[in-house]
N, C-alpha and C positions, 0 to 999 in steps of 0.2 A: 470699727467702732458700733456699740449698742445702745439703744436708747428707746425710751418709753413715756408717753404722756398721759397722764390718767386724771380725768376732770373729776375733782373732789363730790361735786355733786349727783355723778352720776355711778356714788357706788350703790352697791346691792345693797346693804342696808344703813339708813341714815342714822339709827340709833336715837339720843336724843339730840339729835343735830337738826337743825334745820336751813332749808334752801331759801335764801336770799337772793331775789332777783331784780331787786330796786336798781341797781346799777348798771344793769347790761348796756345801756347806752354810752357808758363813759368807761368801764372796763371792759367790756364786750363779752361779759361772761356772770353768770349766777357762781354763787361761792356756798360752802356749808358753814352755819354759823353754830356755836355751842352757848344757847340761849338758854342758860339754866339758872338764873336769878340768884347768882351767889351759889350755887352747888352744882358741883360736876356734873355733866350728863354722859349717859351710856354711849360708849364706842362707836363711830360710824365704821363700818366696815364691808370689804369688800376682796375679790380674787384679782390674780392678774398672773400674764402669762410670761414669763422669761423667754427671751428667743434661743441665747446660750449662755452657758456657765461663765461667771467672770465675777470683777468685784465692782460695785455698780457703787455711784455715787447719787445718793438720796437727796431731793430739793423739793420744798414744797413753797408754793408762791401764796404768801401770806402777810400779815401787816401787825404792826401793833397799834390797837385805834386810839390807845389812850396817849400815846407819845406826842401827840396834837398838842396836848396841853403841858408837856413836861411833866407828867408821872414817872418816876424813877421806876417803878416795877409796873412790867407790863401787865394790863387787866386779863386779858386773855390768851394765858397761855396754853401750850397742848405740846403733846410729843407723838410721834409717830411709832408704832409697832410693826415691825415686819414678822411674820411666821411667828408671832406671840411674843419678841424679843422687843423692848424698846429702845430706839436708837437715840444716842448720847446727846443729842441738843435739844433743850426746851425753846420750841417755836413759838412764832407771835410775838418776838421780842426785839425786833432787829431794824427798826423804826418804822416812822409814820406812813410811809408809803407802801404800796403793793410793790412787793419785790420777791425775788427767790431768797431763801433761806436754807442752809445747808442743814439736812437734818443728822446725817453722817452717810457712814460709807461701810458696805456691808458684802458678803460674798454670798451669789447667789447662785443656784444650778439651775440649768433650762427646765422649763414646766410650771407649774401652777403654785402660786404663793398665796399669802394671805396680808393684807395692810389694813390698818387701824389708825381713826385718828382717836387718841387719849387725851380726854378733856381734864385740865389740873384745877381750874377755877370757877366755871360756870359763868363767867362774867366776858360772854360774846367772843372767845377768841375764833378766828374764821381761816379757811384756807379755800382756795381757789381750785389748784391743781397740784399735783406731783408729777416729778419729772426726775426719772431713773437713766443714768447713761455709765456708761466703761470709759468716758472720756473725764478726765479730771481739770474741769473750767468752768469758773460762774457761768451760768447762762445770763443774758441779758434782760434786765427787768423792765426796759422802757415798752410802751404800750403796742408798737410798731413790732420789737423784737418779740413780744410774746403772741402776738396774731401769728407772724410768722412760723414760730413753733408749733402754734395749735393747728396752724394750716397743713403744715408739713407731715405732722405726727398723728393729726385727728381729724383730716379734712374729708369732706362726704360731699358729692356733690350734689346741689339744690334738687330735691324731690319734687317735681313737677306735678301739680294735683290736676288730674284731668277735667275738664269740661269750665264752666263759667258761671258763677252763681250771680243772682239779681242782685245781690246784697252781702255783702262784708262787713261784720260791726267788729269793731276793735275794742275789747274793753268788756270784763264781765262783770262792772258793778251794777247798781240798780238801774243807772241809764242804760247800759250797755245790755242787761238782761230785757228790760221793757223795749227797747228798740226790735232785738233779733224777734222777741216774742208774736210781737204785734204784727210784724213783717211777716212770718210764720204762718201766722194764722189767717192773714189776709192773702193769701197765696202765692207770697215771696219765696223763691228758693234763695233762704237766707242763712247765712253762716255766721256764728258769734264765736272768736276767738278770744281766749282769755289767759294771761300771763301766771296765775295762780293755779293751785291745785283745788281750789273750790271757787264759787261764786259768790257776789255779794260785795266785793270790794270793801270800802268803810263799813258796810253794814253786814260784815261778815263776822265771825268767830275768832279771827285772827286780828281784826281791829276793834270792832265792838263799839260802834258808833250808832245811836238811834237815829231813825229817820225823823226828820222834821217836814212841815208843811201838811197842809190839808188837801183833799181831791173830792173829785165828783162834785164839781162848784158847775154855776152858769159863767158863759153861754155855753158850756156842753158838759155836762152833768156826768154823762157816760166816760170821760176822760177821766183816769185813775182808776179803773177796774182791773187792769193789770199789776198796778202797782198794789194793791188790796191783795190779789191772790199771793204775789210773791213776798210781800212786805212781813216781818214777825207778828204773829198776835197770840204768842204763848204765854204773855203776861207775867214774866217772873218778878218777883219783887227786887230781884237784885240785876241790874242794868248791866253790869260787868260778867253776869253769870253767861255761859257759851252758849247753854240752851235757849236762851231769849233770841238768839239771832237765827236759828232754824235753818242753819244752811243747806240741809236736803230740799228744805220747802223750794228755794228756788231752780234747783234742778228737777225737781218734781213739776214744775210746771212744764218743762220741756218733754219729762216723760208724757205727761197729761195730754201733750200735742202730737204723741208719735214723734217726736224730732229730737230725740237723745243723740242720733248721729249729728245733729247740727249745731253741737257743743262742740269745742277745741280746748281742752285744757294743758296748763304748763306751755304755752307758745307765744313766745311775745313779738311783737312786728319789729323787725330790726331793719327794714329796707323798705323803700316803696318804687315802684318802675311809673314813671311818669312821663308824659309828653305832650304838647300842644296843651297844658292846662287840663288835662285830663288822668286820674290814675289808672292803669290798666292791671296792675297787680299789687300785692304785698308780699313780701319774703319775711318769713318766720323763722324764729332760732329756738329749739326746744330747749327749754332751761335746765332740763334735767339730762339730756344726751348731746345736746349741740348740734343736732341734726338739724337741717335749714331744709322749707318746704316754699313753693311759691304757690298762692291762691289768686284765682283771676276773678273779677266780678265787673259786673257793670255800672253797680254803686257802691260806696264804701262810707261809713259812719265813725266817724274818730269820737271812742266814746272812753279813751285811754287815760282821761284824767290831765294828762300832760301835755295834748295836742301833738302826739309822736307821729300821725299820719299827717297832718298840717303841715308840720314843721319840714318832716321830711321830703313832703311835695314841692315846697315853697311857697306856702299860706303865710300872708302878713300875720303875724301875733301882736299879742297886747299882753304887758307883764308890769306889773306892778300899781302904783298910783298916776292916773294920769291927772296934769295939771288943769286946776281950774279953767285954764286958757282952750283946752282941747272939745270939751263938752259943755262950758258954762256950768258946771254943778257947783251949788253952795257948800258941799260937803267934800270938794277936791281941795287939794293942796296949792299953794300957790305956784311952787316948782314939781315938776315932775320927782317921783321918790319910789327909787327900788325897795318896795316896802310891801308885802303882801301877808294875807294872813296866815297864820303859822300851823306848824304841823304837830300833832298831839299825841301822845302816848298815854292809853289808858292803862291805869294798873288798879289794884287791889290787892289786901292781906286778908287774912283769917284767923280767927283764934283757936289756937292748936290745944288751949287747956293746959300748957305748961310750957317754961320758959324756952324758948328757943333762939340761938345765935345766931347772929349775921355779922360778915365781917367787918372790921374795923377799918375799911379802906380810907386813905387820902388821895383822892385822884382831884387836887389841885382845886376844889370848888370850896371855899370855906364857910362852913357855917356855925353858928353859935345860937344861943338860948334865944336870941332876939330875932334872928332872921332864918332860923329854920321851919319850916313847914308843917305846923302840929296836926298829920293829917294820917289817916289810917287808908287812904285812896286819892289818886289821882283822876280829873275827868278833862275835859275841854280845855280848862287853864292852865296844864299842864302843856306848854306851847312854845316851840323853838323855830328858827329859821327864817325869822320877820324880813331880815334883809339878805337873804342869800336866794342860791337858785335852786328852785326846787326839785330840779331834776338832775342838772350836773354835780349840787352839793347834797344831795340825798343821805348820801350815806354819814356824812360830816352830822348832817340836822338830824338824822336819827340816833347818832352815837350821842350826840350832845344832850338829848332828851334823856338817855339812859344815862349818863355821867349825871345828871343834876336829881334823877328819882334815884338812883341807887346812893348816892353820895349822901343825899339827906335821909333818907331812911336809915345809913350807917350811923349818922348822926345823932338821931332819934333814938336807935337801939342800943348805942354805946356811952353817949355823952349827955343828952339832954336831960336837963335837971326833973323832969317828971319820966325819965324813961321806964321806970316801973310800968307804967301802964300800956306800954307797948312789949312788955317781957314777952308775953304768951303768945304775941302776934309775929306770922312768917309771910312774906311776899307770896301769894296766890296766884296772882296771873300778873303778868307784864307785857303788853303786847310786842311782839319783836319787829312788827313793820310798822305802825303807827298810821295817823291817816292825816290827810292833806287835806286843807280849806280850798287851796288856790292854788294856781299854777298859771300856764300858759293859756291865755285867751285868744280865739280866733277871731279876724274881722270877716264879717258877713256882708250881706248885703244892706242890712240896717243893725247899727250898733246900739244897743238900747242903752237910755242913761237914768238918771236921777231924777231928772226932770220929766222925762216921759213918762216915769211912775206915779211922781207926785202931782202932776197936773190934774189929773191924769190924762193922756193923751192914747185914745184907743185908734187903734190901727185897723185896716180894713182885715187884716189877714191874723185878726188876734187868736191865740189857740187855747192851751192850758194857762190856768193862772197862777200868779204869785201870792202867798199869802203869808211868808214870813217877812218880817221887819227887816229894814235895813239894818244890818248886823255886822259891823266891822269889828275886826280883834286888830289891838295893838299889843307892843311890848307892854307890860305892867310898870310903871314908872319908879317905884322905889327898888323893884327886882332890876331894873335895866341901870339905873344910878350906881347900884351897889355889886354887880358884877361885870363883867369883861363881856359879856353877850346873856341877853335876859332869857330867862326859860320859863316865864309866868307869863300871862296876857289879860287884860282887861277888855270889855265888849262895848262896844258903842253903838247903840239900838235907837231907832228912828222910826216911827212908824209908818204906815204906808197906806195908800185909800186901798185896800184890799178888799176882794180879790182883783187882782189886775193882769189881765190877759196878756202873755208874751207874743209878739208878733213872729209868725212863720219865719220872716226872712232874718230873725237870727239864728236859724237853726241849719243853715247851709253855708259853705264857703265861698266868699265872694270869687277868690283866685282859683278854685279848681274846681269844675264844672258838674261833677259827679261826686261831691264831698259835702255829706252831711255833719252836723257839730251835735255833739250830746254830751249831755255831763257837764264837767268843768271847763270845756272847751267854747262854750256857747259864746256868741256876738253880744256882748255887753260890756260896757264900762265897769272900771273896781266896785265903783258903788252900786249900780245897779246888781251887779256880781253877787255881790254881799247878801242881797234878796233871793236872788233865784237859786244858791246854792245848796238847798238843803233838798234829801234824797228824793221824798215823796215829789216835789215840783220836778225836779230833773226826772223820775220817772215817768210822770205823766207827759213829758215833752218828749221822751223816748217813744212814748205809745204814738205821738204826733209824726215824728220821722217815721216810724215802721209803718204808719197811712200813707204820708207821702211818697215812701219807697214804693210803694203798693202800686201806686198810681202810677209813677214814673215805669215800672214793669212794664204795667199793661199797655201804656200810650208810648215807650221807648223814650219818653222825654227827660230833663234833666231836672234836678230841685229846684232851681229858679224859674223852669217853664211849668212848675207845678204852679207857683205863684201867679206866673203870667197868662196863662192857658185853663188851669184845670183849680183854680183856688175854690169854685163852687163843690166840686166833686171832694174835694180835702173837708170842706165845711160839713158835707153830709157825712162823710165816713166819721168824723168825729163827733156828729150829733149821734151816730148809732155807736160808737164806742167799738172796742173790739170784743169778738165773740170769746167768751169764756168756756172751756171744754164743759160737757153737762156731766152732774154728778148727782146723786141723790143720797140720802142718809145725812143732812149737813149736822155737823156737833161744833159748840151748842147751839141752840135755836137762831143764832145771831147768823147763820149762813157763813161761818168760818170754818175753816178746816184746821186743825191740830197736829202737829210732830212732836211726839216724846221718843226721847232716846230709847233704843231696843224696843219700840214698841211700832212703829209705823206711823201711817198718816190715819189720822181719826177722820177719815171721811170713807162713803164707800162707791169705790170707782166701777161703773158698771162693766168695765172691760175685764175685772180680776174679780168678779164675786163668786168665786170658787169656795170650796167648804175650809179649807185650809186658810186663804185668806179672810174669810167670814170669822173664824176660830181665832184666829191674832187678832181681828178688829176687838171680838167679845172679851179678850184677854185685856188688851187696853183700857176697854170702857172699864172694867172691873178694876185694873189698878189705879184707876184715875178716881174711883169713888163716884163715879156720874151716872152710872146704869140709872138710878132711881132720882136724878135729879131732870133729868131731858127725856124726851118721849123718844122712844124706839120705833125704827119701823118694823112692820111684822117679821122681816127675813131676821130678825135678831130676838126675836120674841122666843 
């Protein structure tokens, strides 16, 4: 018997398909998804080698994502093409669960061949892997069997990365970026590991959530300098516009620190090695190749958003709304509720100047003229997953959000009484990932609560400040009453005594001695978390973690010992702030740097001021029409 296992995400060219790695924890793999917003995407293509002539049975690991809701015709249909010929079976049609579906049988000669995933709908068809075998038997689809097949035919030994870092930061959102940059600039040998191909997390062009919160506030007005450096300043009039999020700007901060090699992309932490209440290493899986690596460090920072390191190492976590009896909070429910703030998919449309059709889909989510959302775009209120597990059910949560968006748009375009006003509009962009507000929080030495913030109770280890109101999201009542599961939200706001400084003891784990807590994992009650969760605030707390990590590295101590023995040193570091690399020729006069597509960074880097670089800079200024609006340094005159 001859057999071959091919990971779809490892295809040579993804075409219009995208890599989705959000479900690595539940299905142990990334997969390719045809996110075309109702228009079939370009083929994903690769080549493969057949070991011997034979008749091969070809299987695809896929699922019908709309079958969950009883939709008769699968939304995400696709076919496989081998050497340019389409196999007979339409895939993505065989049930709601991930399972092997037979694509067809084909005679192949030994040697190189081509393989393509051909999308038929543009509605998020998905493929995890392909299996070719000369043995005519259905492979088992349960997770353990697929894992065994993957190990047997595609296993590679874990690659040990030599040496030990001072700090490993897992998660490249704003909190993780600021943590890593702060540590690096303060002398730490730090590494940032990120599971996507671009930095920014929710503040990337993949998700497009704007940053909230204020920075550079007392008692430590220099906290926030790194946040300001990496946060977007483009000022686009359209917050949905990809340019607004300046993805390159985040990585440029590492480039400016000569630390490009300190960022690892497309690697997801899938295991943690720990003993005696201490982590020694993390194991990553490359979401594109499946290759595994082991990285060692003295310290770790969990900025994953889902508390991946914390949960894998056995930390106590919190999820949902604690009852009022736990912390005595007036905004807490009488009894515990498995209810979190939801997952939002932002989307928007554009006017094409002529009629644009959209498929008249029926995905069992009924709309009429009374309840349809009469909108041209969707923002934070497009929200799902309130009562679900933001880790274990993230594929369902995201899919339900897509189902609601596409179904409503289809009704507006094809049935709404005022559909003429939507005739010339087409979907311009729908996030394929979506953004989480809340997931697992981790218990630290101190759990901040509503009472702390509102009294306010100022602790001796005060750090960066909260400025966002208590802002808790709930299912929108009418929407929840009308549908089997809500997909709209409302927000309850309550002012706080801002600015309120977060205690340092909320920023490291109680149960693992060398683990910092950043981003959404911070040690807070559900109510208090609703104020801390915005990205500028979490970025400043990341700066604090980077400072604390540098103190740990100097003294060979733990995060807890920073509080016990080196708090004055941390306070001095917060007063000084993180040093920002020296630049000159700031534009415009406010001291900000700007980045524009195909132009580059509109500031002068003293390490790159050669003639070619200056010419590029001049072209950028001319293209933006700002040469006469801002004073130029002599070198550009």
